[in-house]
C-alpha positions in Angstrom: 21.7 11.2 -33.3 18.6 9.5 -34.5 19.0 6.5 -32.2 20.3 8.5 -29.3 17.2 10.7 -29.4 15.0 7.6 -29.5 16.6 6.0 -26.5 16.4 9.2 -24.5 12.6 9.3 -25.2 12.3 5.7 -24.0 14.0 6.5 -20.8 11.9 9.5 -20.1 8.8 7.3 -19.9 6.6 10.3 -20.0 4.3 9.5 -22.9 3.4 5.8 -22.6 -0.4 5.5 -22.5 -2.8 2.9 -21.3 -4.8 0.4 -23.3 -8.5 -0.3 -23.1 -7.8 -3.3 -20.8 -5.5 -1.3 -18.6 -1.7 -1.4 -18.5 0.6 0.3 -21.0 -0.4 -0.6 -24.5 -2.2 0.4 -27.7 -5.9 -0.1 -27.9 -6.8 -3.8 -27.2 -3.2 -5.0 -27.1 -0.3 -4.4 -24.7 3.2 -3.3 -25.6 6.6 -4.2 -24.0 6.7 -0.6 -22.5 6.4 0.1 -18.8 5.1 3.2 -17.1 7.5 5.0 -14.7 7.9 3.2 -11.4 5.3 4.3 -8.9 2.7 5.2 -11.6 -0.9 4.5 -10.7 -3.6 4.7 -13.3 -7.4 4.3 -13.4 -8.8 3.7 -16.8 -12.5 3.7 -17.7 -13.1 2.4 -21.3 -16.1 1.5 -23.4 -15.9 -0.9 -26.3 -19.3 -2.3 -27.0 -20.5 -4.5 -25.3 -17.7 -4.2 -22.7 -17.1 -1.5 -20.2 -13.8 -1.9 -18.4 -12.8 -0.3 -15.1 -9.0 -0.8 -14.8 -6.5 0.0 -12.0 -2.9 -0.4 -13.0 0.2 -0.1 -10.8 3.9 0.0 -11.6 5.6 -1.1 -8.3 9.0 -1.9 -10.1 10.6 -0.6 -13.2 10.1 -4.0 -14.9 6.8 -5.1 -13.4 3.2 -4.0 -14.0 0.1 -5.2 -12.3 -3.6 -4.5 -13.1 -7.0 -5.2 -11.7 -9.9 -5.1 -14.1 -13.6 -5.0 -13.5 -15.7 -5.6 -16.7 -19.4 -5.0 -17.2 -20.8 -7.0 -20.1 -23.9 -5.0 -21.1 -25.7 -7.6 -23.2 -25.4 -10.5 -20.7 -27.2 -10.9 -17.4 -25.4 -11.7 -14.2 -27.7 -14.6 -13.5 -31.4 -15.6 -13.4 -33.7 -12.7 -13.2 -35.2 -13.9 -9.9 -31.6 -13.6 -8.5 -30.2 -10.5 -9.9 -33.0 -8.9 -11.9 -31.7 -6.9 -14.8 -28.2 -6.6 -13.4 -25.7 -7.2 -16.3 -22.8 -9.6 -16.0 -19.7 -8.5 -14.1 -16.2 -10.0 -14.3 -13.1 -9.4 -12.2 -9.6 -10.3 -13.1 -5.9 -9.5 -12.5 -3.2 -9.0 -15.1 0.6 -9.1 -14.8 3.3 -8.0 -17.2 7.0 -8.4 -16.7 9.8 -6.9 -18.8 12.3 -9.6 -19.9 14.9 -7.3 -21.4 15.3 -3.6 -21.9 15.6 -1.9 -25.3 19.1 -1.2 -26.6 20.4 0.4 -29.7 19.8 -2.7 -31.8 17.5 -4.9 -29.7 13.9 -4.2 -28.7 12.4 -4.2 -25.3 10.7 -7.6 -24.6 7.9 -8.4 -22.1 5.9 -11.4 -21.1 2.4 -11.1 -19.7 -0.7 -12.9 -18.5 -4.2 -11.5 -18.6 -7.0 -12.6 -16.4 -4.6 -14.6 -14.2 -6.9 -14.7 -11.2 -10.5 -14.2 -12.3 -13.0 -16.3 -14.2 -10.7 -16.8 -17.2 -13.2 -15.3 -19.6 -10.5 -13.1 -21.1 -7.5 -15.2 -20.1 -4.4 -14.8 -22.4 -0.7 -15.1 -22.4 1.6 -13.2 -24.6 5.1 -12.3 -25.6 5.6 -8.8 -27.1 8.6 -6.7 -28.3 8.7 -2.9 -28.7 11.3 -0.8 -30.6 11.3 3.0 -31.0 12.4 4.8 -34.1 12.2 8.5 -33.6 8.7 9.5 -32.9 7.3 6.0 -33.8 7.2 3.2 -31.3 6.6 -0.2 -33.0 5.3 -3.4 -31.2 4.9 -7.0 -32.4 3.7 -9.9 -30.3 2.3 -13.4 -30.2 -0.6 -14.2 -27.9 -2.4 -17.4 -26.8 -6.0 -17.3 -25.6 -8.4 -14.3 -25.9 -5.8 -11.9 -27.4 -4.8 -14.5 -30.0 -8.1 -16.0 -30.9 -7.5 -15.5 -34.6 -5.0 -18.4 -34.3 -2.6 -17.3 -37.1 -0.2 -20.2 -36.6 0.2 -23.6 -35.1 1.4 -23.6 -31.5 5.3 -23.7 -31.5 5.1 -25.6 -28.2 3.5 -28.6 -30.0 7.0 -30.0 -30.3 7.0 -30.4 -26.5 3.6 -32.0 -26.1 0.4 -32.5 -28.0 -1.5 -31.0 -25.1 -0.5 -27.6 -26.4 -2.5 -28.1 -29.6 -5.9 -27.2 -28.0 -7.0 -24.8 -25.4 -9.9 -25.4 -23.0 -12.8 -22.9 -23.5 -12.8 -19.7 -21.6 -14.6 -19.7 -18.3 -14.1 -23.5 -17.7 -12.4 -24.9 -14.7 -12.4 -23.4 -11.2 -13.4 -19.7 -11.2 -10.6 -17.6 -9.9 -7.9 -20.2 -10.5 -4.6 -19.6 -12.2 -5.9 -21.5 -15.2 -2.6 -23.4 -15.5 -4.5 -26.0 -17.6 -4.8 -23.3 -20.3 -1.4 -21.8 -20.1 0.2 -21.3 -23.6 -2.2 -23.8 -25.1 -4.0 -23.5 -28.5 -3.2 -21.7 -31.7 -1.6 -18.3 -31.0 -2.3 -15.1 -33.0 -0.1 -12.2 -34.0 -0.8 -8.7 -32.7 1.1 -5.4 -32.9 1.0 -1.9 -34.0 2.6 1.5 -33.8 2.3 4.5 -31.5 3.2 8.0 -32.9 4.2 10.7 -30.6 3.2 13.9 -32.4 5.1 17.2 -32.3 2.4 18.3 -29.9 2.7 16.9 -26.4 -1.0 16.6 -26.1 -1.5 14.2 -29.0 -0.6 10.6 -29.4 -1.8 8.5 -32.4 -2.2 4.7 -32.4 -2.8 1.9 -34.9 -2.8 -1.8 -34.1 -3.4 -5.2 -35.5 -5.8 -7.0 -33.2 -5.0 -10.7 -32.6 -8.6 -11.4 -31.8 -11.2 -12.1 -34.5 -14.1 -12.0 -32.0 -15.5 -15.3 -33.4 -14.8 -17.1 -30.1 -16.0 -14.7 -27.5 -16.8 -15.9 -24.0 -20.4 -16.5 -23.1 -21.2 -17.1 -26.8 -21.0 -13.3 -27.2 -19.3 -13.1 -30.6 -19.0 -9.6 -32.2 -18.8 -8.6 -35.9 -15.4 -7.4 -37.1 -15.1 -5.7 -40.5 -11.3 -5.5 -40.3 -8.7 -6.4 -37.6 -7.1 -2.9 -37.5 -7.9 -0.6 -34.6 -7.2 3.2 -34.6 -7.0 5.6 -31.8 -6.0 9.1 -30.7 -5.0 10.0 -27.2 -5.5 13.6 -26.1 -3.4 14.4 -23.0 -5.7 17.0 -21.3 -3.1 17.6 -18.6 -0.4 15.8 -16.8 -2.9 13.5 -15.1 -5.8 13.1 -17.5 -5.8 11.4 -20.9 -8.8 11.0 -23.2 -8.7 8.3 -25.9 -11.1 8.1 -28.9 -10.9 5.1 -31.1 -12.4 3.2 -34.0 -12.2 -0.6 -33.5 -13.2 -3.7 -35.4 -13.9 -1.5 -38.4 -17.4 -0.8 -37.1 -17.6 0.8 -33.6 -16.3 3.9 -31.9 -14.6 3.6 -28.5 -13.8 6.0 -25.7 -11.5 5.8 -22.7 -10.6 8.1 -19.8 -7.3 7.6 -18.0 -6.7 9.3 -14.6 -3.1 8.8 -13.6 -0.5 10.0 -11.1 3.0 8.9 -10.0 2.6 7.9 -6.3 6.3 7.5 -5.8 7.0 11.1 -6.8 3.8 12.5 -5.5 4.2 15.5 -3.1 1.3 16.2 -0.9 -0.5 19.5 -0.6 1.0 22.3 1.5 0.2 21.6 5.1 -1.7 24.8 5.7 -3.5 23.4 8.7 -0.3 22.4 10.5 1.1 24.9 13.0 4.4 26.4 11.7 7.6 25.1 13.2 9.0 27.4 15.9 11.7 29.8 14.6 15.1 29.5 16.2 17.9 31.9 17.1 21.2 31.2 15.3 23.3 31.7 18.4 23.5 28.2 19.8 26.8 26.6 21.0 29.1 26.2 18.0 30.2 22.7 16.9 33.6 22.9 15.3 33.9 19.1 15.2 31.6 16.4 14.1 30.0 14.9 17.3 29.6 11.3 18.4 26.3 10.0 19.6 24.6 11.3 22.7 26.1 8.6 24.9 29.2 7.9 22.7 27.7 4.5 22.1 27.5 2.6 18.9 24.2 3.3 17.2 22.9 3.7 13.7 24.4 7.0 12.8 23.1 8.4 9.6 26.6 9.1 8.5 29.5 6.7 7.9 31.0 6.8 11.4 33.4 9.7 10.8 32.6 11.2 14.2 35.1 12.9 16.4 34.2 13.3 20.1 33.1 16.7 21.3 32.6 16.6 25.0 29.7 18.7 26.3 30.7 22.0 27.9 28.0 23.1 30.2 29.9 26.3 31.0 29.5 27.6 27.4 26.6 30.0 27.3 24.5 30.3 24.1 24.0 34.0 24.2 21.9 36.4 26.2 18.6 34.6 25.5 16.2 35.5 28.3 13.9 32.6 27.5 16.6 29.9 27.6 17.0 28.5 31.0 19.0 25.8 32.8 17.2 22.5 32.9 16.4 22.9 36.6 14.4 26.1 35.9 12.5 25.0 32.7 8.7 24.7 32.9 8.7 21.1 31.6 4.9 20.7 31.8 4.5 23.8 29.5 7.2 22.3 27.2 5.3 19.0 27.0 2.2 20.8 25.9 4.1 22.7 23.2 5.7 19.4 22.1 2.2 17.9 21.6 0.8 21.0 19.9 3.7 21.7 17.6 5.7 18.4 17.2 2.8 16.0 17.6 4.5 14.2 20.5 2.2 13.0 23.3 4.9 13.2 26.0 5.0 10.6 28.8 8.3 11.7 30.3 11.3 14.0 29.9 14.6 13.0 31.3 18.2 14.1 31.3 21.4 12.1 30.7 24.3 14.5 31.1 24.2 16.7 28.0 21.4 14.7 26.5 17.7 15.5 26.9 15.4 12.5 26.3 11.7 13.1 25.4 9.7 9.9 25.6 6.3 9.8 24.0 4.1 8.8 21.1 4.4 10.9 18.0 0.8 11.1 16.8 0.8 13.6 13.9 3.7 13.6 11.5 4.1 10.8 9.0 7.8 11.6 8.8 9.6 10.9 12.0 12.4 13.3 11.1 10.0 16.2 10.9 8.8 15.6 14.4 12.4 15.3 15.6 13.3 18.6 14.0 10.3 20.4 15.5 11.1 18.9 19.0 14.7 20.1 18.7 13.6 23.6 17.8 11.3 23.7 20.9 14.1 22.5 23.2 16.6 25.0 21.6 14.2 27.9 22.4 13.9 27.0 26.0 17.0 25.2 27.3 20.5 26.7 27.8 23.6 25.4 26.2 24.1 22.6 28.7 22.1 20.3 26.4 23.9 19.2 23.3 21.7 16.3 22.2 17.9 16.1 21.9 16.6 12.5 21.8 13.0 11.5 21.0 12.2 8.1 22.4 9.4 6.7 20.2 6.5 4.9 21.8 3.6 3.3 20.1 0.7 2.0 22.3 3.1 1.5 25.3 6.0 0.0 23.3 9.2 1.9 23.2 10.9 1.2 19.9 13.8 3.5 19.0 15.8 6.6 20.2 16.2 9.3 17.5 19.0 11.7 18.6 19.8 15.1 17.0 22.9 17.1 17.8 21.5 20.4 18.7 24.3 22.8 17.5 24.7 21.0 14.2 20.9 21.2 13.7 21.0 25.0 14.2 23.9 25.2 11.7 21.7 23.2 9.2 18.8 25.6 9.6 21.3 28.5 9.2 22.6 27.0 6.0 26.1 26.7 7.4 26.2 23.0 6.6 24.4 20.9 4.1 22.2 17.8 4.7 25.0 15.2 3.9 27.2 16.9 6.5 24.4 17.1 9.0 23.5 13.4 8.4 26.5 12.4 10.6 24.9 14.3 13.5 21.7 12.2 13.7 21.7 8.8 15.3 19.1 6.1 15.9 19.7 3.7 18.8 17.8 0.9 20.5 15.9 1.9 23.6 17.8 0.7 26.7 17.6 1.5 30.4 20.3 4.0 31.4 21.0 6.2 34.4 19.1 9.5 34.0 17.4 12.3 35.9 13.6 12.4 35.6 12.6 16.0 34.9 8.9 15.5 34.1 6.4 12.7 34.2 3.1 13.4 32.4 -0.1 12.4 34.1 -1.9 9.5 32.4 -4.8 10.7 30.3 -7.5 8.2 31.1 -10.0 8.9 28.3 -9.6 10.0 24.7 -12.2 9.9 21.9 -13.8 11.6 19.0 -16.1 11.3 16.0 -15.7 10.8 12.3 -17.5 10.0 9.0 -16.7 6.7 7.3 -17.4 5.1 3.9 -17.4 1.4 2.8 -18.3 -0.2 -0.4 -18.5 -3.5 -2.3 -18.0 -3.4 -6.1 -19.0 -6.0 -8.6 -21.6 -8.2 -7.0 -24.8 -9.5 -8.7 -27.1 -7.2 -6.7 -25.7 -3.8 -7.9 -22.6 -2.4 -9.5 -21.7 -0.6 -6.2 -23.1 -1.4 -2.8 -22.1 1.5 -0.4 -22.6 2.8 3.0 -21.9 6.2 4.6 -21.8 6.1 8.4 -20.9 8.2 11.4 -18.5 6.7 13.9 -17.8 7.5 17.6 -14.6 6.1 19.0 -13.1 6.1 22.4 -10.2 4.7 24.5 -9.9 4.3 28.2 -6.3 3.8 29.4 -5.8 1.8 32.6 -2.1 2.5 32.2 0.3 3.1 29.3 0.4 -0.6 28.4 -3.3 -1.6 28.9 -6.3 0.1 27.4 -10.0 -0.6 26.4 -11.1 0.9 23.1 -14.1 0.6 20.8 -16.0 2.0 17.9 -19.8 2.6 17.5 -21.1 3.1 14.0 -24.4 4.6 12.9 -25.7 4.3 9.4 -26.3 7.6 7.5 -27.0 6.4 4.0 -26.7 3.1 2.0 -28.2 1.1 -0.8 -28.0 -2.2 1.1 -31.7 -2.8 0.3 -30.4 -4.2 -3.0 -28.0 -6.6 -1.2 -29.7 -9.9 -1.3 -27.2 -12.4 -2.7 -25.1 -14.8 -0.6 -22.2 -16.5 -2.5 -22.2 -20.3 -2.4 -19.7 -22.0 -0.2 -18.9 -25.6 0.9 -16.7 -24.4 3.8 -17.9 -22.8 7.0 -19.3 -19.4 6.2 -16.5 -17.3 7.7 -16.7 -14.4 5.1 -19.4 -15.2 2.6 -22.1 -14.3 5.1 -20.9 -10.7 5.1 -24.3 -9.5 3.8 -26.0 -10.3 7.0 -23.4 -8.3 9.0 -23.9 -5.3 6.8 -27.7 -5.3 6.5 -29.0 -6.4 9.9 -28.7 -3.2 11.9 -28.2 0.5 11.4 -26.3 0.8 14.7 -23.2 -1.5 15.0 -20.2 -2.0 17.2 -17.4 -3.0 14.8 -14.7 -3.2 17.5 -14.6 -3.3 21.3 -11.5 -4.8 22.9 -9.1 -4.8 25.8 -5.5 -4.7 24.6 -2.2 -5.0 26.5 1.3 -4.6 25.2 4.7 -5.3 26.7 8.3 -5.4 25.7 9.3 -9.0 26.7 13.0 -8.6 26.2 15.6 -7.0 23.9 14.0 -6.6 20.5 11.1 -8.9 21.6 7.5 -7.5 21.8 4.3 -9.0 23.0 0.6 -8.2 22.8 -2.6 -9.8 24.2 -6.2 -8.8 23.4 -9.8 -9.9 24.1 -13.2 -8.7 23.0 -15.0 -7.9 19.7 -11.9 -8.1 17.6 -13.5 -7.2 14.3 -17.0 -6.8 12.8 -17.5 -10.6 12.4 -15.5 -12.2 15.2 -15.0 -11.9 18.9 -12.5 -13.8 21.1 -9.1 -13.7 22.7 -5.6 -13.9 21.3 -2.0 -13.0 21.6 1.0 -12.1 19.4 4.8 -12.0 19.8 7.3 -10.4 17.5 11.1 -10.5 17.4 12.3 -7.5 15.4 16.1 -6.9 15.9 17.2 -3.3 15.9 19.1 -2.4 12.8 18.2 -5.6 10.9 16.0 -6.0 7.9 14.0 -9.0 9.1 11.6 -10.0 11.7 9.7 -13.1 12.8 6.5 -13.4 14.8 3.3 -15.3 15.4 -0.2 -15.0 16.7 -2.8 -17.4 18.0 -6.5 -16.7 18.6 -9.6 -18.4 19.7 -12.5 -16.6 18.1 -16.3 -17.1 17.7 -18.7 -15.6 15.2 -20.4 -12.5 16.3 -24.1 -11.9 16.0 -25.2 -10.3 12.7 -26.2 -7.1 14.6 -22.6 -6.6 15.6 -23.6 -6.2 19.2 -22.4 -8.4 22.2 -24.2 -11.5 20.9 -22.3 -14.5 19.6 -23.2 -17.3 17.1 -22.2 -21.0 17.4 -19.2 -21.2 15.1 -15.7 -21.0 16.7 -12.2 -21.8 15.7 -8.6 -21.6 16.7 -6.7 -19.6 14.1 -3.2 -18.0 13.8 -0.1 -17.8 11.7 3.6 -17.7 12.1 5.1 -14.9 9.9 8.5 -14.0 8.7 9.2 -10.5 7.3 12.2 -9.7 5.1 13.3 -6.3 3.6 15.0 -7.8 0.6 17.1 -4.7 -0.1 16.0 -5.0 -3.7 14.1 -1.9 -4.8 12.7 -1.6 -1.3 10.7 -4.8 -1.7 9.4 -6.4 1.5 8.4 -10.1 1.6 6.1 -11.5 4.2 5.4 -15.2 4.4 2.8 -16.6 6.9 2.0 -20.2 7.7 -0.8 -21.4 9.8 -4.5 -22.0 10.3 -7.2 -19.8 8.8 -10.8 -18.9 9.9 -12.4 -21.8 8.0 -10.1 -24.3 9.8 -8.0 -24.7 6.7 -4.2 -24.8 6.9 -2.0 -23.0 4.4 0.4 -20.2 3.5 0.1 -16.5 2.6 2.8 -14.8 0.6 2.7 -11.0 0.5 5.2 -9.0 -1.7 5.2 -5.2 -1.6 7.3 -2.3 -2.6 7.4 0.9 -0.4 8.5 4.2 -2.0 10.4 6.9 -0.2 7.2 8.9 0.5 5.6 5.9 2.2 3.3 4.7 -0.6 3.2 1.0 -0.8 2.1 -1.2 -3.7 1.8 -5.0 -3.3 0.1 -8.3 -4.0 -0.7 -11.3 -2.0 -1.9 -14.9 -2.5 -3.1 -17.5 0.0 -3.0 -21.2 -0.7 -4.5 -23.7 1.8 -5.3 -27.4 1.9 -8.7 -26.5 0.6 -7.5 -24.5 -2.4 -8.5 -25.9 -5.8 -10.8 -28.4 -4.2 -14.6 -28.6 -4.6 -14.8 -27.7 -0.9 -13.2 -24.3 -1.5 -15.7 -23.3 -4.1 -15.5 -20.5 -6.6 -12.1 -18.7 -6.4 -9.8 -21.7 -6.0 -7.5 -19.6 -3.7 -7.4 -16.1 -2.2 -5.4 -13.4 -3.9 -5.4 -9.6 -4.5 -3.4 -6.5 -5.2 -3.4 -3.4 -3.1 -2.0 0.1 -2.7 -1.5 1.9 0.6 -1.3 5.7 0.5 -0.4 7.8 3.5 -3.1 10.4 4.3 -0.1 12.8 4.6 0.2 12.7 0.8 -3.5 13.6 0.3 -4.5 16.1 3.0 -3.5 19.7 3.9 -2.7 18.6 7.4 -0.1 16.0 8.6 -1.3 12.5 9.5 0.2 9.1 10.3 -2.8 7.3 9.0 -3.2 5.5 5.7 -5.8 4.7 3.1 -5.5 1.1 1.8 -7.3 0.1 -1.4 -7.6 -3.6 -2.0 -8.7 -5.4 -5.1 -9.7 -9.0 -5.0 -11.3 -11.0 -7.9 -13.4 -12.9 -5.4 -14.0 -13.0 -1.7 -14.5 -16.5 -0.4 -14.2 -18.5 2.9 -10.9 -20.3 2.2 -7.7 -18.6 3.3 -9.6 -15.9 5.3 -7.7 -14.2 8.1 -8.7 -12.4 11.3 -8.8 -8.6 10.7 -7.0 -7.5 13.8 -7.1 -3.9 14.8 -3.4 -3.9 15.9 -0.4 -5.9 14.8 3.0 -5.7 16.4 4.8 -5.3 13.0 2.8 -2.1 12.4 3.2 -0.9 16.0 7.0 -1.1 15.6 7.2 0.6 12.2 9.3 3.4 13.7 12.2 0.9 13.5 12.2 1.4 9.7 15.5 3.3 9.6 15.6 3.3 5.8 12.4 5.3 5.6 13.8 7.7 8.2 17.0 8.1 6.3 15.4 8.7 2.9 13.3 11.5 4.4 15.9 13.1 6.7 15.5 16.3 4.8 12.1 16.7 6.5 13.9 17.5 9.7 14.4 21.1 8.8 10.8 21.7 7.7 
């Protein structure tokens, strides 16, 4: 019973806390434990003279990634004539992977790397094991580099090569490189400790043996250490906030605040600003048998293909409902307005194919396609008689028709009436490719020529030599003029409201063309800017083949012309595409002026949904803005609620060379959160947070406003299927 209880606690994963450096651990050291997948943490910790700002993510059950921003309070960023009294700042990325899970007799084991993509000041590699015994969780590890600076033993890897005997000093080599020349080199030190989960859920106690003796600190910043044992107490203030108080090195008090949430399980606030779905009458045509698809064609039915044909019977009335009319008598223009107001569908046409009603348009409000399909089916059911069995929403996005989502109307009403459950109803929903078929046009919406609006925006840069945070709050006016449904002109005008850009004076050095490191001039030259102004056209070039062309001010720093094609087969988990662009540097005022630098840039990209924990792999090969050639690898995991966690790296023919400069190669981690999970109103937009150790000119890509892979995201049948329950909301 003792061990059973211990294992159960491990699997619950509810009480593992973060270390001062971010990531699950004790105080200064990590453990082999992992947070629950989808966990997102922000940790602010102070251990003199270091203040750490840590962001940690758990994209997979066995993989943890962290980004850390460190303020060194007793060291200057640079010469006073450059950065004044600004203290030194450091950025880095950490990765930890579990090698094996805990069993009854064996511990959990993890291998990790700290400061893998920063300056290397705190670089370290480690192997750690953790084992639970009741309320106690013990850890023991061996670390090379910063975490093992005490150097307790000779390097076991010396038997392989003498190069493992010594380790280059921290901060040497190319800033931002992977520091392979240091990997597992030097004398390692032991670390470990114990975490005690008290009888009170709000209290966790920690004690650890620190593997660092602080006699070899980077920047000649050695710290006194009376004894190598650190103590801490974690107070869990609520389910999302932890406060840690500690006593470290035997001579200083420490404090850390951890704000955390599970983004995979996160449920957004109640949508109090959304219109309620229309109520329905439970008197529709009964469906005694499971139906086939709307055209009895082979599509992606949500069920397992157990359908039995049920021919439509137009003669069957659905009850004496005065507001339900034959299709010939329905006010389709009024229905289109209701579909836009209640289901978020900007209708372009409504057509009939026998017993199927097809609504074509762009769904602009609801993040979950199933929710919009359910609302549309309610609206149709309240207005059309029983001659219509199937309601199909044909999804458009900027003129590109991507997928037909068909709902069997009688079965849907049975679901709302709780006569059938969701697994049974699943066989009555189908997704099919958009194809040309014989139909009857019932309504064609007039083209809305102009749309626009205003908003408030915010942008920031963290960790430069000029200030801890450089920020700007701005107002934006945006507008779109539609020539037709496939060709439009849109733009954004931004006006500064408040910023501290008067402190922004530093330009990072570069030996490549300044394609990104001159960002300061673009941000500080004018209070009124035009970040984007472009003409865009889209077209479906063939079955599963999509195309797009564009010209204008494509982003805040570049203008030009370009095109993109994408082949994304329906029902498959892969896609391939490519873009090519001729661009020229824009004037620093972000107006219509141009500078001299120009380049041809573009990449061929392959996308693969691996089927492993919803992980998507994207590999791009091509030419970047500085004229360098290389490859970008992006790996991300999307959870059922649409939240995505990922990391990327770009290596080019200039990476690691003196020409590339500081950073060695481009890399970062990111999290993309649907606004729908944050706001009291539904939205299809996202907030993407990106953390990069350094922003340099090598490996820089054009920040296009539109990409075909994003425009065709309604083809993601897995996300639709996982959230099919939203159809009844």
